[in-house]
C-alpha positions in Angstrom: 58.7 68.8 130.9 56.7 67.5 128.0 57.6 70.4 125.7 61.3 69.9 126.2 61.2 66.1 126.0 59.3 66.3 122.8 61.7 68.9 121.4 64.7 66.7 122.3 63.2 63.7 120.5 62.3 65.9 117.4 66.0 67.1 117.3 67.3 63.6 117.7 65.2 62.4 114.8 66.2 65.5 112.6 62.6 66.6 112.4 62.9 70.2 113.6 61.4 71.6 110.4 58.3 69.4 110.8 57.2 70.2 114.4 56.6 73.1 116.6 55.8 72.6 120.3 54.8 75.0 123.0 53.5 74.2 126.5 50.7 76.1 128.3 48.7 75.7 131.5 44.9 75.4 131.9 45.0 77.3 135.2 46.4 80.5 136.4 48.4 79.4 139.5 51.8 79.2 137.8 51.5 82.0 135.2 54.8 83.7 134.7 56.7 81.2 136.8 59.8 79.5 135.4 60.1 75.7 135.1 59.7 74.1 138.5 63.1 73.3 140.0 62.6 69.5 140.5 61.4 69.3 136.8 64.5 71.2 135.7 66.7 68.8 137.7 65.0 65.7 136.1 65.4 67.1 132.6 69.1 67.9 133.3 69.7 64.4 134.7 68.4 62.9 131.4 70.5 65.4 129.3 67.3 67.1 128.0 68.0 70.7 127.0 65.4 73.3 128.2 64.9 77.0 127.9 65.7 78.4 131.4 63.8 81.6 130.4 60.6 79.6 129.7 57.6 81.1 131.7 54.2 79.5 132.2 51.4 80.9 130.1 47.8 80.0 129.9 46.1 78.2 127.0 44.0 80.6 124.9 41.1 79.9 122.7 43.2 81.0 119.7 45.6 78.2 120.3 43.0 75.9 118.7 43.8 77.5 115.4 47.5 77.8 116.0 48.2 74.1 116.7 47.5 70.8 115.1 47.2 69.0 118.5 46.4 70.1 122.0 47.6 67.4 124.3 46.5 67.3 128.0 48.4 65.6 130.7 45.4 64.3 132.6 41.6 64.2 132.8 41.5 67.3 135.0 43.4 69.3 132.3 41.0 67.9 129.7 38.0 69.1 131.6 39.5 72.5 132.2 40.6 73.0 128.6 37.0 72.5 127.6 36.2 75.8 129.4 38.8 77.6 127.3 38.2 75.7 124.1 34.6 74.4 124.3 34.4 73.0 120.8 36.8 70.5 119.2 35.4 69.9 115.7 38.8 68.7 114.4 39.5 66.3 117.2 42.7 68.1 118.2 42.4 67.7 122.0 43.5 64.5 123.5 45.3 62.9 126.5 49.1 62.5 126.2 49.0 58.8 127.2 46.5 58.0 124.5 49.4 57.8 122.1 50.7 54.8 124.0 47.3 53.1 123.7 46.6 53.7 127.4 44.0 56.3 128.1 45.3 57.2 131.5 46.8 60.3 133.1 50.5 61.1 133.1 51.8 60.6 136.6 51.5 63.9 138.4 54.7 64.8 140.3 53.1 67.8 141.9 51.5 65.4 144.4 54.0 62.6 144.5 57.3 64.3 144.0 58.2 61.4 141.6 59.5 63.4 138.6 61.2 60.3 137.1 57.9 58.4 136.6 56.4 61.5 135.0 59.5 61.8 132.7 59.1 58.2 131.6 55.4 58.6 131.0 56.0 61.6 128.8 58.9 60.1 127.0 56.9 57.0 126.1 54.0 59.1 124.9 56.2 61.4 122.8 58.0 58.5 121.2 54.7 56.9 120.4 53.3 60.1 118.9 56.4 60.6 116.7 56.4 56.9 115.6 52.7 57.3 114.6 53.4 60.4 112.5 
């Protein structure tokens, strides 16, 4: 969801030439799977375009050099990413909600089924990130 919410905000602000975003997982459970259907429904309800061909991929150590920021949804992701990218000398790795001034996890809909709260968390963090740029 975060990839597509961020891309929608970038498009709305006319900043497509300034940003590139790509999502990736820290675990292998969903590799190759499409966007989870309830997440797709939530994005569609908010008019957020998404790539229906998107498939889950795993973060790779080389992503550290490819991206300016590596943003984690929660503390568990942050711990797991340190196994893939053990060093962060440039301070690229952070929690999504830290952009809002709140160092907490994004609400996880996998356990709650509440995709709307997750959407709102991500939206507020992406807006704050773009406002700070």
